[in-house]
C-alpha positions in Angstrom: -1.5 -8.5 -5.4 0.5 -6.4 -3.1 1.9 -7.0 0.3 -0.1 -6.7 3.5 -1.5 -3.2 4.1 -1.7 -1.3 7.4 -4.5 1.3 7.5 -5.2 4.4 9.7 -8.7 3.7 11.0 -9.7 7.4 11.5 -8.9 8.2 7.9 -10.2 5.0 6.3 -13.6 3.7 5.2 -14.7 0.3 4.0 -17.0 0.7 1.0 -19.2 -2.3 0.2 -21.2 -2.1 -3.0 -24.6 -3.8 -3.7 -24.6 -6.5 -1.1 -28.3 -7.0 -1.4 -30.1 -10.3 -1.3 -31.3 -10.2 -4.9 -27.7 -9.5 -6.1 -25.9 -11.9 -3.7 -28.2 -14.6 -5.0 -27.2 -14.2 -8.7 -25.0 -16.7 -10.5 -21.5 -15.1 -10.0 -17.8 -15.9 -10.5 -15.1 -16.6 -9.4 -16.9 -16.9 -6.1 -20.5 -17.1 -4.9 -22.2 -14.0 -3.6 -22.7 -15.7 -0.3 -18.9 -16.1 0.0 -18.4 -12.4 -0.8 -21.0 -11.5 1.8 -19.3 -13.6 4.5 -15.8 -12.0 3.8 -17.4 -8.5 3.7 -19.2 -9.1 7.0 -15.8 -10.1 8.6 -14.1 -7.0 7.1 -16.9 -4.7 8.3 -16.6 -6.1 11.8 -12.9 -5.6 11.8 -13.3 -2.0 10.5 -15.9 -1.2 13.2 -13.7 -2.7 15.9 -10.8 -0.5 14.8 -12.9 2.6 14.7 -13.0 2.9 10.9 -16.0 3.9 8.9 -18.2 1.4 7.1 -20.1 2.6 4.0 -22.8 0.3 2.5 -24.0 1.3 -1.0 -27.1 -0.2 -2.5 -28.8 0.4 -5.8 -32.4 1.4 -6.4 -34.0 1.4 -9.9 -35.0 5.0 -10.8 -38.5 5.7 -11.9 -40.3 2.7 -10.5 -43.0 2.8 -7.8 -41.6 -0.3 -6.0 -38.2 -1.8 -5.9 -37.9 -5.6 -6.6 -37.9 -8.0 -3.7 -34.4 -8.3 -2.1 -33.4 -4.7 -2.8 -32.5 -3.9 0.8 -29.1 -4.6 2.2 -28.4 -8.2 3.2 -29.9 -8.9 6.7 -27.6 -8.0 9.5 -25.0 -6.2 7.4 -25.8 -2.7 8.5 -24.8 -1.7 12.1 -25.2 1.4 14.2 -22.9 4.1 12.9 -22.6 2.8 9.3 -23.3 5.1 6.4 -25.9 3.7 4.0 -26.0 5.2 0.5 -28.7 4.7 -2.1 -27.4 5.1 -5.7 -29.5 5.2 -8.8 -26.5 4.9 -11.2 -23.7 2.3 -11.5 -21.4 4.2 -9.2 -21.9 5.3 -5.7 -20.8 8.9 -5.9 -23.2 10.5 -8.4 -25.8 12.6 -6.7 -25.6 10.6 -3.4 -23.6 13.0 -1.1 -21.1 10.3 -0.4 -18.1 12.5 -1.1 -19.2 15.2 1.3 -20.0 12.7 4.1 -16.6 11.0 3.7 -14.7 14.3 3.7 -16.7 15.5 6.8 -15.2 12.5 8.6 -11.7 13.2 7.4 -11.6 10.1 5.2 -8.9 9.9 2.6 -8.6 6.2 2.0 -11.3 3.8 0.7 -11.2 0.0 0.8 -13.5 -1.7 -1.6 -15.5 -4.9 -1.8 -18.9 -5.9 -3.3 -20.7 -7.0 -6.4 -20.1 -6.7 -9.3 -16.3 -6.2 -9.4 -16.3 -4.6 -12.9 -19.5 -2.7 -12.5 -20.6 -1.1 -9.2 -17.3 -1.5 -7.5 -15.1 -0.3 -10.4 -17.4 2.6 -11.3 -17.5 3.8 -7.7 -13.7 3.3 -7.4 -13.0 5.3 -10.6 -15.0 8.2 -9.3 -13.2 8.0 -6.0 -9.8 8.1 -7.8 -11.0 11.2 -9.6 -11.7 12.7 -6.2 -8.2 11.8 -5.1 -8.9 9.2 -2.5 -6.3 6.5 -1.9 -7.8 3.2 -2.9 -7.4 -0.4 -1.7 -9.3 -3.3 -3.3 -10.0 -6.5 -1.4 -10.0 -9.2 -4.1 -11.7 -11.9 -2.1 -14.5 -9.5 -1.1 -15.6 -9.1 -4.7 -17.1 -11.2 -7.5 -18.7 -10.6 -11.0 -21.0 -12.2 -13.5 -18.0 -14.0 -15.0 -14.5 -14.8 -13.8 -12.9 -13.0 -16.8 -14.8 -9.8 -15.9 -13.6 -10.0 -12.3 -10.0 -10.8 -13.3 -9.8 -8.0 -15.8 -10.7 -5.5 -13.1 -8.5 -7.0 -10.4 -5.4 -7.7 -12.6 -5.6 -4.8 -15.2 -7.6 -1.9 -13.9 -7.4 -1.9 -10.1 -3.6 -2.0 -9.8 -3.6 1.3 -11.8 -5.9 2.9 -9.3 -4.6 1.5 -6.0 -3.5 -1.6 -4.1 -5.1 -5.0 -4.5 -5.0 -7.2 -1.4 -6.7 -10.2 0.2 -8.8 -9.7 3.3 -6.2 -11.5 5.5 -3.7 -8.8 4.4 -5.7 -5.9 5.8 -4.8 -4.5 9.3 -4.8 -1.2 11.2 -2.4 1.0 13.0 -2.9 1.1 16.8 -2.5 4.9 17.1 
């Protein structure tokens, strides 16, 4: 992991992937979904306080009349002013308008958390890298189905795409 990182709030967005009750409740490693949700809620509050954008991405199964129970965002996660994106693929950019919405706000840096590290988070991050965003990954705001899957993304893949930090190492410039 890298040293603490200082972000520019007006150009930065927190991107939280698939923090939905049915996903948070799964058997996950190296930390429980409820732990990831708690860290993510703290991060979101800090981003909002600093004037940064918060993006909440959730998945819907395509081609079904009704989504499974627990398919909405975790209760209380979304606040006024947040961007909510509904994806129907693994990543959050395909056919969602997310890129246009971020660019309209002048966002050039994305900070990631969510479930699962190696699936929704990594897929969204890879697309963001292709779109030339600067990327930051908050390791303690993510988890996966197994610890080795999480570790592979955090130790091997994410450092090639951006910076990997802990939530305590994220701060903002004052100007």
